Wavefront OBJ file of the C-alpha trace (Angstrom):
o trace
v 240.842 115.552 -4.890
v 238.986 117.576 -7.543
v 235.220 117.835 -8.062
v 234.118 118.936 -11.554
v 230.707 119.580 -13.077
v 230.190 117.819 -16.402
v 227.408 116.530 -18.714
v 227.654 112.733 -19.055
v 225.772 110.510 -21.504
v 225.096 107.279 -19.647
v 222.897 104.499 -21.004
v 221.658 106.844 -23.737
v 220.520 109.427 -21.180
v 222.233 112.784 -20.574
v 222.844 113.534 -16.901
v 224.230 116.584 -15.134
v 227.050 115.064 -13.074
v 229.734 115.742 -10.541
v 232.960 113.987 -11.553
v 235.381 113.379 -8.669
v 239.000 112.843 -9.727
v 242.330 112.163 -8.053
v 245.792 111.797 -9.637
v 244.554 111.480 -13.246
v 241.884 108.955 -12.252
v 238.097 109.240 -12.150
v 236.958 108.047 -8.756
v 233.233 108.627 -9.140
v 230.630 110.023 -11.524
v 227.751 111.251 -9.398
v 224.561 112.216 -11.374
v 222.177 114.918 -10.230
v 218.817 113.776 -8.879
v 216.781 117.011 -8.952
v 216.525 119.439 -11.875
v 216.177 123.208 -11.578
v 213.199 124.058 -13.797
v 211.681 127.107 -12.130
v 212.192 130.795 -12.820
v 215.135 131.332 -15.157
v 216.209 127.689 -15.087
v 215.447 125.197 -17.864
v 217.643 122.301 -16.783
v 215.062 119.721 -17.810
v 215.511 120.751 -21.447
v 219.013 119.318 -21.432
v 219.277 116.789 -18.602
v 217.298 114.018 -16.948
v 217.002 113.618 -13.182
v 218.780 110.435 -12.098
v 216.991 107.627 -10.288
v 219.151 104.869 -8.826
v 218.287 101.336 -9.961
v 216.622 99.163 -7.338
v 218.844 96.597 -5.654
v 222.608 96.425 -5.623
v 222.962 99.635 -3.619
v 222.416 101.749 -6.732
v 225.779 100.730 -8.195
v 226.453 101.168 -11.918
v 229.577 101.304 -14.069
v 230.157 103.930 -16.729
v 232.315 103.104 -19.747
v 234.762 105.980 -20.254
v 235.588 107.304 -23.761
v 238.216 105.364 -25.703
v 240.614 108.319 -25.904
v 240.429 108.680 -22.129
v 241.188 104.993 -21.656
v 244.110 105.188 -24.096
v 245.624 108.250 -22.438
v 245.030 107.506 -18.753
v 244.660 103.748 -18.735
v 241.198 103.780 -17.123
v 238.405 101.975 -18.929
v 235.430 102.598 -16.628
v 234.355 104.399 -13.453
v 231.662 103.971 -10.780
v 228.410 105.777 -11.618
v 225.703 106.529 -9.086
v 224.869 107.990 -5.696
v 228.081 106.981 -3.976
v 230.594 108.737 -1.760
v 234.337 108.308 -1.286
v 235.987 106.736 1.747
v 239.680 107.620 1.976
v 242.473 105.474 3.431
v 242.615 107.671 6.530
v 238.874 107.268 7.168
v 237.823 110.640 5.767
v 234.572 110.499 3.787
v 233.729 112.798 0.864
v 230.385 113.215 -0.877
v 228.663 115.788 -3.047
v 225.374 117.238 -4.072
v 224.650 119.665 -6.872
v 222.962 123.069 -6.907
v 219.193 122.431 -6.803
v 219.595 119.434 -4.493
v 220.460 121.849 -1.674
v 217.087 123.591 -2.133
v 214.849 120.501 -2.268
v 212.792 119.297 0.735
v 214.690 115.998 0.883
v 218.198 117.300 0.248
v 220.995 114.889 -0.648
v 223.243 116.157 2.154
v 220.843 114.773 4.770
v 221.258 111.221 3.488
v 225.012 111.686 3.095
v 225.394 112.997 6.643
v 223.399 110.081 8.086
v 225.746 107.709 6.253
v 228.711 109.336 7.984
v 229.985 111.533 5.161
v 232.015 114.354 6.717
v 232.871 116.582 3.727
v 230.121 117.505 1.253
v 230.823 119.570 -1.856
v 228.291 121.533 -3.883
v 229.170 122.851 -7.335
v 226.364 125.333 -7.969
v 224.980 127.587 -10.683
v 222.856 129.929 -8.574
v 222.202 133.332 -10.152
v 221.901 136.589 -8.292
v 218.562 137.944 -7.228
v 217.974 140.746 -4.755
v 217.940 139.454 -1.168
v 218.611 135.867 -2.299
v 222.105 135.337 -0.829
v 220.835 135.277 2.747
v 218.484 132.415 1.855
v 221.309 130.514 0.181
v 223.555 130.984 3.217
v 220.843 129.953 5.646
v 220.374 126.668 3.783
v 224.054 125.757 4.132
v 224.388 126.984 7.697
v 221.260 125.147 8.806
v 222.271 122.002 6.905
v 225.550 121.688 8.793
v 224.116 122.975 12.050
v 221.467 120.260 11.956
v 223.590 117.393 10.588
v 227.135 118.511 11.319
v 229.852 118.314 8.701
v 232.021 120.396 6.403
v 230.147 122.000 3.479
v 232.211 123.227 0.514
v 230.149 125.554 -1.664
v 231.377 126.772 -5.038
v 229.171 128.935 -7.238
v 229.545 130.130 -10.812
v 230.696 133.734 -11.201
v 229.868 136.078 -14.050
v 227.338 136.627 -16.815
v 225.999 133.514 -18.561
v 225.663 135.403 -21.862
v 222.056 136.223 -21.072
v 219.990 138.060 -18.470
v 221.369 136.425 -15.331
v 224.510 137.108 -13.333
v 226.041 134.422 -11.117
v 227.409 136.014 -7.990
v 229.998 133.507 -6.788
v 230.356 133.810 -3.006
v 232.115 130.473 -2.520
v 232.247 129.485 1.137
v 233.216 126.812 3.629
v 230.816 126.018 6.476
v 231.649 123.772 9.441
v 228.950 122.667 11.893
v 226.875 125.757 11.156
v 229.855 128.165 11.257
v 231.171 130.039 8.221
v 234.958 129.774 8.223
v 235.684 131.133 4.733
v 233.715 133.238 2.248
v 234.571 134.769 -1.136
v 233.152 138.175 -2.143
v 229.735 138.159 -3.747
v 230.431 140.707 -6.490
v 233.739 141.215 -8.241
v 235.176 141.751 -11.719
v 237.686 138.935 -11.196
v 236.670 135.670 -12.864
v 237.832 133.380 -10.070
v 238.118 133.547 -6.299
v 239.598 130.734 -4.234
v 238.890 130.317 -0.526
v 240.663 127.855 1.752
v 240.440 126.713 5.335
v 241.993 124.023 7.511
v 239.339 122.180 9.495
v 239.458 119.607 12.269
v 237.308 116.606 11.310
v 237.237 115.528 14.942
v 235.001 118.555 15.488
v 232.505 117.071 13.026
v 232.593 113.649 14.653
v 232.254 115.106 18.131
v 229.400 117.401 17.022
v 227.402 114.523 15.560
v 228.091 112.215 18.485
v 226.751 114.853 20.866
v 223.309 114.737 19.238
v 221.398 111.586 20.227
v 218.684 112.181 17.618
v 221.289 112.212 14.849
v 222.684 108.896 16.040
v 219.213 107.335 16.219
v 218.362 108.308 12.634
v 221.778 107.241 11.300
v 221.459 103.849 12.998
v 217.909 103.431 11.719
v 219.052 104.106 8.136
v 221.792 101.503 8.461
v 219.367 98.947 9.931
v 216.728 99.501 7.243
v 219.282 98.878 4.502
v 220.773 95.928 6.318
v 224.296 96.730 5.222
v 225.469 99.460 7.515
v 224.975 101.994 4.748
v 228.261 100.936 3.231
v 226.741 100.046 -0.112
v 227.063 103.691 -1.149
v 230.710 104.068 -0.089
v 233.688 103.573 -2.428
v 237.007 102.797 -0.731
v 240.009 104.649 -2.161
v 242.963 103.339 -0.181
v 245.549 105.637 -1.803
v 243.985 108.945 -0.714
v 245.098 110.618 2.510
v 243.512 113.992 3.310
v 244.251 114.460 7.002
v 247.545 115.109 8.751
v 248.645 114.142 12.233
v 249.389 117.268 14.306
v 251.828 115.170 16.337
v 253.885 114.363 13.241
v 257.421 115.563 14.046
v 258.089 116.266 10.365
v 255.640 119.181 10.510
v 257.443 122.205 11.856
v 255.580 125.126 13.324
v 256.094 127.041 10.091
v 254.259 124.630 7.778
v 251.686 123.280 10.224
v 248.392 124.814 9.014
v 246.261 126.739 11.478
v 242.780 125.336 12.052
v 239.995 127.801 11.220
v 238.295 128.266 14.585
v 237.018 131.824 14.339
v 233.477 132.284 13.026
v 233.123 134.756 10.175
v 230.189 137.106 10.242
v 227.853 136.843 7.275
v 229.023 139.156 4.517
v 225.773 140.098 2.808
v 225.372 143.267 0.755
v 222.379 145.472 1.491
v 219.761 145.588 -1.320
v 220.848 149.080 -2.376
v 224.407 147.780 -2.767
v 223.227 144.714 -4.686
v 221.338 147.007 -7.098
v 224.566 148.665 -8.221
v 227.204 145.953 -7.738
v 225.406 143.096 -9.506
v 224.476 145.011 -12.681
v 227.929 146.674 -12.688
v 229.687 143.290 -12.856
v 227.144 142.058 -15.433
v 227.797 145.087 -17.654
v 231.561 144.580 -17.410
v 231.214 140.983 -18.560
v 229.077 142.060 -21.516
v 231.398 144.913 -22.451
v 234.633 142.926 -22.414
v 233.154 139.899 -24.158
v 231.182 141.782 -26.843
v 234.156 143.613 -28.325
v 232.349 146.960 -27.972
v 234.218 150.202 -27.299
v 231.844 151.327 -24.571
v 228.261 152.319 -23.822
v 225.855 154.983 -25.030
v 223.150 156.163 -22.637
v 220.349 158.680 -23.262
v 220.645 160.605 -19.979
v 217.465 162.481 -19.121
v 218.428 163.591 -15.619
v 215.682 161.413 -14.124
v 216.067 158.594 -11.612
v 216.063 155.712 -14.099
v 218.684 156.855 -16.613
v 220.746 158.340 -13.770
v 220.665 154.940 -12.045
v 222.078 153.333 -15.179
v 224.805 155.991 -15.366
v 225.611 155.427 -11.692
v 225.861 151.660 -12.239
v 228.360 152.214 -15.064
v 230.290 154.544 -12.742
v 230.429 151.789 -10.103
v 231.647 149.398 -12.802
v 234.463 151.838 -13.592
v 235.344 152.056 -9.896
v 235.567 148.246 -9.599
v 237.554 147.789 -12.806
v 239.948 150.681 -12.128
v 240.757 149.345 -8.666
v 241.351 145.792 -9.945
v 243.471 147.046 -12.858
v 245.617 149.278 -10.659
v 246.076 146.508 -8.095
v 247.438 144.199 -10.812
v 248.413 146.033 -14.049
v 249.411 142.727 -15.634
v 246.278 140.821 -14.629
v 243.311 139.796 -16.744
v 241.146 142.721 -15.659
v 243.839 145.243 -16.629
v 244.323 143.540 -19.995
v 240.592 143.639 -20.695
v 240.485 147.280 -19.598
v 243.234 148.240 -22.059
v 241.473 146.410 -24.880
v 238.071 147.983 -24.157
v 239.561 151.492 -23.788
v 241.474 151.000 -27.065
v 244.875 151.399 -25.420
v 248.105 149.634 -26.386
v 247.581 146.084 -25.160
v 251.348 145.588 -24.879
v 251.664 148.472 -22.437
v 250.883 148.580 -18.728
v 248.421 151.465 -19.081
v 245.641 151.522 -16.524
v 243.191 154.369 -15.824
v 244.376 156.744 -13.126
v 240.823 157.331 -11.883
v 237.380 155.815 -12.500
v 236.457 159.085 -14.206
v 239.266 158.583 -16.729
v 237.905 155.152 -17.576
v 234.380 156.598 -17.668
v 235.461 159.140 -20.258
v 236.788 156.338 -22.458
v 233.759 154.065 -22.353
v 230.606 155.996 -21.350
v 228.878 158.395 -23.736
v 225.790 160.228 -22.507
v 223.445 162.645 -24.233
v 220.582 164.765 -22.945
v 218.012 164.745 -25.758
v 215.764 167.677 -24.947
v 212.734 169.239 -26.615
v 210.689 172.338 -25.967
v 208.892 170.227 -23.345
v 212.083 169.546 -21.363
v 213.015 171.550 -18.290
v 216.304 173.231 -17.496
v 216.275 171.398 -14.147
v 216.666 167.931 -15.666
v 219.145 169.222 -18.259
v 221.315 170.609 -15.465
v 221.128 167.366 -13.472
v 222.170 165.315 -16.494
v 225.140 167.607 -17.154
v 226.299 167.576 -13.526
v 226.025 163.799 -13.299
v 227.929 163.349 -16.552
v 230.712 165.585 -15.227
v 230.840 163.699 -11.911
v 231.267 160.269 -13.495
v 233.507 161.497 -16.313
v 231.296 160.567 -19.282
v 231.609 162.102 -22.746
v 228.436 164.192 -22.472
v 226.370 166.110 -25.046
v 223.222 168.200 -24.665
v 221.096 168.399 -27.801
v 217.556 169.296 -28.840
v 215.575 167.055 -31.162
v 212.700 169.461 -31.971
v 213.848 169.678 -35.613
v 213.385 165.927 -35.971
v 209.971 166.001 -34.285
v 208.841 168.884 -36.479
v 210.060 167.139 -39.643
v 208.113 163.953 -38.884
v 204.953 165.921 -38.071
v 205.256 167.883 -41.307
v 205.482 164.640 -43.255
v 202.320 163.476 -41.489
v 200.578 166.778 -42.291
v 201.546 166.558 -45.963
v 200.200 163.010 -46.124
v 196.915 163.562 -44.249
v 196.248 167.285 -44.149
v 196.010 167.149 -40.342
v 198.325 168.345 -37.584
v 197.888 166.717 -34.132
v 197.703 168.841 -30.967
v 198.354 168.170 -27.293
v 195.351 167.662 -25.028
v 196.134 170.897 -23.201
v 195.970 172.742 -26.525
v 192.642 171.439 -27.747
v 193.617 168.018 -29.074
v 192.277 164.577 -28.252
v 193.942 161.966 -26.055
v 194.951 160.005 -29.183
v 196.690 163.089 -30.593
v 198.348 163.765 -27.245
v 199.744 160.224 -26.926
v 200.966 160.240 -30.526
v 202.859 163.493 -29.945
v 204.456 162.082 -26.800
v 205.388 158.827 -28.508
v 207.058 160.432 -31.522
v 209.437 162.297 -29.205
v 210.255 159.106 -27.321
v 210.811 157.030 -30.470
v 213.009 159.639 -32.113
v 215.230 159.521 -29.042
v 215.735 155.804 -29.671
v 216.688 156.465 -33.323
v 219.082 159.223 -32.212
v 220.605 156.932 -29.582
v 221.561 154.300 -32.146
v 222.934 156.944 -34.503
v 225.132 158.282 -31.699
v 226.211 154.786 -30.676
v 227.470 154.058 -34.177
v 229.181 157.359 -34.902
v 230.491 158.831 -31.637
v 233.595 156.582 -31.627
v 234.321 157.879 -35.153
v 233.716 161.466 -34.008
v 236.287 160.952 -31.242
v 238.809 159.384 -33.592
v 238.381 155.906 -32.164
v 237.396 152.526 -33.525
v 234.518 150.253 -32.618
v 230.876 150.628 -31.669
v 228.902 151.396 -28.524
v 226.290 149.276 -26.774
v 223.089 151.262 -26.185
v 221.813 151.108 -22.598
v 218.107 151.218 -21.785
v 216.603 152.578 -18.585
v 213.076 151.278 -17.987
v 212.502 149.858 -14.491
v 210.548 146.738 -13.565
v 207.464 148.644 -12.372
v 207.123 150.522 -15.661
v 207.466 147.265 -17.571
v 204.786 145.656 -15.416
v 202.373 148.558 -15.916
v 203.396 149.071 -19.552
v 204.206 152.712 -18.820
v 206.651 153.059 -21.683
v 206.544 153.738 -25.400
v 207.209 150.677 -27.508
v 210.533 151.243 -29.312
v 211.496 154.329 -27.337
v 214.615 154.564 -25.158
v 213.446 151.460 -23.347
v 214.534 149.695 -26.553
v 218.273 149.209 -26.385
v 220.968 146.537 -26.385
v 221.033 146.046 -22.606
v 219.078 147.290 -19.624
v 220.783 146.950 -16.218
v 217.706 148.145 -14.265
v 214.888 146.385 -16.141
v 214.162 144.091 -13.188
v 214.726 146.598 -10.366
v 211.890 148.541 -8.761
v 211.733 152.315 -8.615
v 211.885 152.206 -4.823
v 215.086 150.135 -4.818
v 216.614 152.424 -7.448
v 215.967 155.518 -5.360
v 217.491 153.872 -2.300
v 220.507 152.926 -4.420
v 220.942 156.537 -5.598
v 220.815 157.823 -2.029
v 223.311 155.165 -0.930
v 225.763 156.080 -3.706
v 225.422 159.817 -3.028
v 226.601 159.175 0.539
v 229.311 156.644 -0.313
v 230.827 158.760 -3.096
v 230.650 162.499 -2.245
v 231.408 163.437 -5.871
v 228.060 161.885 -6.808
v 226.006 164.181 -4.545
v 223.718 165.118 -7.452
v 222.253 161.608 -7.183
v 220.475 162.561 -3.953
v 218.815 165.494 -5.706
v 217.744 163.192 -8.542
v 216.398 160.540 -6.148
v 214.218 163.064 -4.332
v 212.761 164.631 -7.489
v 209.286 163.512 -8.673
v 209.668 161.243 -11.744
v 208.565 162.945 -14.969
v 208.548 161.959 -18.656
v 208.657 165.592 -19.894
v 206.773 164.768 -23.085
v 203.910 167.258 -22.702
v 204.165 171.081 -22.710
v 205.082 172.535 -19.320
v 202.189 174.012 -17.372
v 203.812 176.816 -15.398
v 200.900 176.880 -12.962
v 201.415 173.290 -11.777
v 205.136 172.727 -12.372
v 207.164 172.209 -9.179
v 210.702 173.349 -8.497
v 211.772 169.780 -7.669
v 210.382 168.197 -10.825
v 210.819 171.196 -13.073
v 207.731 169.981 -14.934
v 203.969 169.689 -14.515
v 203.786 166.128 -15.916
v 204.609 163.398 -13.386
v 204.767 159.630 -13.877
v 202.457 158.661 -11.031
v 199.724 161.036 -12.214
v 200.019 159.604 -15.723
v 199.901 155.997 -14.499
v 197.048 156.489 -12.076
v 198.968 154.561 -9.404
v 202.104 155.006 -7.323
v 205.367 153.117 -7.736
v 204.878 151.710 -4.241
v 201.504 150.292 -5.285
v 203.091 148.806 -8.395
v 205.551 146.978 -6.155
v 202.625 145.372 -4.311
v 200.891 144.458 -7.574
v 204.067 142.982 -9.036
v 204.912 140.795 -6.055
v 201.360 139.515 -5.697
v 200.977 138.806 -9.424
v 204.225 136.881 -9.846
v 205.557 135.700 -6.488
v 202.165 134.993 -4.884
v 200.636 133.909 -8.234
v 197.530 136.077 -7.777
v 194.921 136.911 -10.362
v 192.539 139.866 -9.967
v 190.249 138.259 -7.355
v 192.920 136.734 -5.107
v 194.973 139.946 -5.326
v 191.932 141.971 -4.304
v 191.288 139.653 -1.345
v 194.866 140.021 -0.096
v 195.006 143.792 -0.552
v 191.657 144.170 1.179
v 193.506 143.137 4.347
v 196.898 144.719 3.569
v 195.386 148.084 2.613
v 192.912 148.189 5.473
v 193.151 152.005 5.477
v 191.292 152.031 2.140
v 187.654 151.189 1.553
v 186.832 147.991 -0.393
v 185.682 150.034 -3.389
v 188.981 151.956 -3.467
v 191.007 148.739 -3.320
v 188.828 147.258 -6.054
v 189.347 150.320 -8.240
v 193.143 150.124 -7.889
v 193.287 146.387 -8.619
v 191.039 146.749 -11.670
v 193.075 149.665 -12.989
v 196.296 147.692 -12.629
v 195.018 144.569 -14.392
v 193.468 146.650 -17.177
v 196.751 148.359 -18.001
v 198.808 145.218 -17.358
v 196.762 143.245 -19.898
v 196.522 146.141 -22.343
v 200.312 146.605 -22.436
v 201.539 143.040 -21.931
v 202.511 142.875 -25.624
v 205.321 145.333 -24.899
v 207.122 142.661 -22.891
v 207.585 140.511 -26.018
v 210.083 143.036 -27.413
v 211.565 144.296 -24.175
v 215.315 144.899 -24.049
v 217.351 142.116 -22.393
v 217.545 143.202 -18.771
v 219.625 142.146 -15.792
v 217.515 139.752 -13.736
v 217.313 141.134 -10.216
v 213.751 140.910 -8.992
v 211.531 137.879 -8.426
v 208.527 139.667 -9.982
v 210.198 140.642 -13.256
v 207.685 140.649 -16.152
v 210.377 139.591 -18.672
v 208.473 137.594 -21.279
v 211.515 136.025 -22.928
v 212.689 133.628 -20.247
v 211.361 134.318 -16.781
v 207.691 135.306 -16.930
v 206.279 133.038 -19.640
v 202.701 134.233 -20.010
v 200.333 135.125 -22.813
v 200.421 138.641 -24.218
v 196.807 138.810 -25.402
v 194.253 139.174 -22.623
v 190.631 140.163 -22.315
v 191.249 143.608 -20.861
v 187.741 143.688 -19.382
v 188.414 140.655 -17.146
v 184.655 140.167 -17.210
v 184.237 137.298 -14.752
v 187.016 138.354 -12.368
v 185.879 141.972 -12.110
v 182.281 140.835 -11.587
v 183.398 138.680 -8.639
v 185.273 141.657 -7.179
v 182.140 143.812 -7.536
v 180.102 141.165 -5.707
v 182.598 141.128 -2.833
v 182.551 144.933 -2.624
v 178.729 144.868 -2.522
v 178.925 142.559 0.498
v 181.151 145.068 2.308
v 179.261 148.378 2.340
v 181.406 151.413 3.031
v 181.211 152.788 6.544
v 181.216 156.431 7.503
v 184.845 155.963 8.548
v 185.717 154.748 5.048
v 184.050 157.780 3.494
v 185.684 160.219 5.897
v 189.098 158.636 5.345
l 1 2 3 4 5 6 7 8 9 10 11 12 13 14 15 16 17 18 19 20 21 22 23 24 25 26 27 28 29 30 31 32 33 34 35 36 37 38 39 40 41 42 43 44 45 46 47 48 49 50 51 52 53 54 55 56 57 58 59 60 61 62 63 64 65 66 67 68 69 70 71 72 73 74 75 76 77 78 79 80 81 82 83 84 85 86 87 88 89 90 91 92 93 94 95 96 97 98 99 100 101 102 103 104 105 106 107 108 109 110 111 112 113 114 115 116 117 118 119 120 121 122 123 124 125 126 127 128 129 130 131 132 133 134 135 136 137 138 139 140 141 142 143 144 145 146 147 148 149 150 151 152 153 154 155 156 157 158 159 160 161 162 163 164 165 166 167 168 169 170 171 172 173 174 175 176 177 178 179 180 181 182 183 184 185 186 187 188 189 190 191 192 193 194 195 196 197 198 199 200 201 202 203 204 205 206 207 208 209 210 211 212 213 214 215 216 217 218 219 220 221 222 223 224 225 226 227 228 229 230 231 232 233 234 235 236 237 238 239 240 241 242 243 244 245 246 247 248 249 250 251 252 253 254 255 256 257 258 259 260 261 262 263 264 265 266 267 268 269 270 271 272 273 274 275 276 277 278 279 280 281 282 283 284 285 286 287 288 289 290 291 292 293 294 295 296 297 298 299 300 301 302 303 304 305 306 307 308 309 310 311 312 313 314 315 316 317 318 319 320 321 322 323 324 325 326 327 328 329 330 331 332 333 334 335 336 337 338 339 340 341 342 343 344 345 346 347 348 349 350 351 352 353 354 355 356 357 358 359 360 361 362 363 364 365 366 367 368 369 370 371 372 373 374 375 376 377 378 379 380 381 382 383 384 385 386 387 388 389 390 391 392 393 394 395 396 397 398 399 400 401 402 403 404 405 406 407 408 409 410 411 412 413 414 415 416 417 418 419 420 421 422 423 424 425 426 427 428 429 430 431 432 433 434 435 436 437 438 439 440 441 442 443 444 445 446 447 448 449 450 451 452 453 454 455 456 457 458 459 460 461 462 463 464 465 466 467 468 469 470 471 472 473 474 475 476 477 478 479 480 481 482 483 484 485 486 487 488 489 490 491 492 493 494 495 496 497 498 499 500 501 502 503 504 505 506 507 508 509 510 511 512 513 514 515 516 517 518 519 520 521 522 523 524 525 526 527 528 529 530 531 532 533 534 535 536 537 538 539 540 541 542 543 544 545 546 547 548 549 550 551 552 553 554 555 556 557 558 559 560 561 562 563 564 565 566 567 568 569 570 571 572 573 574 575 576 577 578 579 580 581 582 583 584 585 586 587 588 589 590 591 592 593 594 595 596 597 598 599 600 601 602 603 604 605 606 607 608 609 610 611 612 613 614 615 616 617 618 619 620 621 622 623 624 625 626 627 628 629 630 631 632 633 634 635 636 637 638 639 640 641 642 643 644 645 646 647 648 649 650 651
């Protein structure tokens, strides 16, 4: 028995359906009753939620296409919220994706009608810490109602910002008996298990409350609930263990042992999910690899580390099966003879073929970050260059001077803040221009064909705050960390430095203060760890940890300035009301001032529920009143009602 997902036009309406087939025959077309229209999902743009007609047990007939009828001899098929009853008494039903997440899930009704096996063909994308929620829903569903739950999820990149993380599983009465890996470069994973349906029947019969509700449903409908069941008297799914024709060799073993939940830690998810997403993009785009401006800071180093993890996954899969699909894609991407059985000997060998990194320094860059970039490039095997772009910066400034008669200066050298920002931005934007030049020509320089995809490295907190130059190195073809927080990235770097000893430089990078290195170095305030006097958190006027709070409250908790202030007044009880108010106001000022940057942001891997991605996930205006006149006035009134105590002042 096969269960397929398929769009079906029925009665002039397009439905998202499960199509259950057996021996070249359609047994049932089961339409979806709840659409996924939140977050990244736009199912309602393409499909309509199905509502069963009143009376007749919700039974309809769908006329199959003429070519189907001619080829398979079947003219029509049942359409509606039915389930299948097999000749041996086994019952099979299904629900689809979003229906598992709704308050009144379809599996509850199916279980009360006696359905023992419930399938779910899902399209649930990865998000940090989401898998545990997904698992809990299935475990609790079968623990509460009993039954066998077959969960199959899409795997791979959908051609956009989301990655579907598979993790197919089989759950019986609240126990996981089979589970596929969450992240992998293989397209398909199949999991199997032999289950004893008597366990389901016994489990349900042992719960009086289940029996009461099932009997009540049957009584209310006045038909024993059978109006939703379709009898298929030629299907036999169970076997008799007493059958003498089954020898010990071919008698399947019932899955009795519970599997522990296999859930990756967030720091593992941060590298594994984007790594698989990048591999899908690389092999499907036809590109010859990636180009990454590698500054030696945490963000660009995180991107480099993710590519290194991708190389580790692909190299292992290719070496395990040199004739498999992964190995074939690897040969094509690395521009090797596709008729050979070449596979990379090490992840570093693959990294040298596909990853190109360049440290683009200026007179404002430190030797510390240059050294870190070089050591990381060597560790992961990238084709690495170290260059200085001062000639380009000087040339642009000379053109400006010829045109206007003025030469801007940094703030520390007597200039204004406008001059200072312009001088920082021209460095950042010239790095973007250089990155695309390198991406086009480095394959030619190395005697190879093709082009490189440029990787960006702006994290979710910087996007939320707008702490980036529009059209700098945050502008790229892809950004694997654009929806990951700085805190999660640092934890990922520390995790990788321990898991892969060759990547020990990642720990040094994770512990260094983040710096843009766009202003002249002040030797008096520069630290050995940062190598520079300019740090991100000083520039932003807030910490990355605070940005995480702001981001979650703004998006996940749907807070504006006043409601965010009220919540943080309790959460940040160690701060005075005026200090909390100042931080909230500063955040919303810069958020609204820089929101326009999100309209051109590089497509980023969706990983965090508070991503500010304007294209698909966070659909908000990009022109705000940066003064937030009414909201800030309300905050001021609340602060006035909470005078600071001596403790607040001393703290």
